[in-house]
N, C-alpha and C positions, 0 to 999 in steps of 0.2 A: 247693312247693305254690303253686300260682298261684291257687287259688280261682274258677277259670273252670269251667263246665259249659254244657251245651246244653239249652234247653227249646224244641225246635223244633217240636213237633206243635201243631195248633190245639187250641183248647178243646174242641171236639166230639169229637176222638179222645181226650182224657183222660177226657171225661164217658163216652163209650162203653166205654172200659177199666175205668171204675168201676162201669159197669153202672147209670148214673143218667141221668135226662132233663136237657138243660140247664136248662129252666124250673124245675128243682126246687132249683138252688143260687143263692145270691147270689153274684156275681162282680163283679170289678173291670174296666172296660172297656179297661184297657191291652192292646194286642196282644201276643201271643205270637209264635212262630216266628222265635226268636233263637238264633243259635249263638254260642258264647263268651259267655255272660252274665257281664257284668263286675261286679266288687265295686262296691257303692255304688249299684246299681240296685234295682228291685223285681222280684220273681220271684212267679208264682203258686203257691201252696201249698194242697194238699188236705189239710184237717184236719177233725177231729170235735170239736164242743162241744156238751155236753148233748144226746147222742143225734142230732145233726144235722150233716151234712156242709156244710163252707163251702168255697168256692174263693176265697181271698183273696190280696192282694198283701201280701208281706213284704219286708223290707230284706235284701238279701243282701250280707254283709260280716262283718267281726269287730271292729268298732271297739266298745270298751268305753264305757259311760257316762261313766266317769272320765277318758277320753282326750280332751283338748281340742286337740290338734295335727290337721294333716291326716291323712286316714286312709292307713293303710299298704297298699301295693299287693301285697305278697308277705310271708309269714310267713317269719321268720328265726330 
């Protein structure tokens, strides 16, 4: 398991697929359009909190709070 995925569409395509107008959602300004999104970077996540959709950056990885060494790059 390498932990990589693609987030290659632009925000407007994600908004259109969700059926919402871009100005309706708060979102981070970090650009999308990345292939092979690496662990330890931020990805954009569409989520719902209290009846409102949010397009927000989240940490992509699997480092636990108790792990104080360098982040693992592969699950073993």
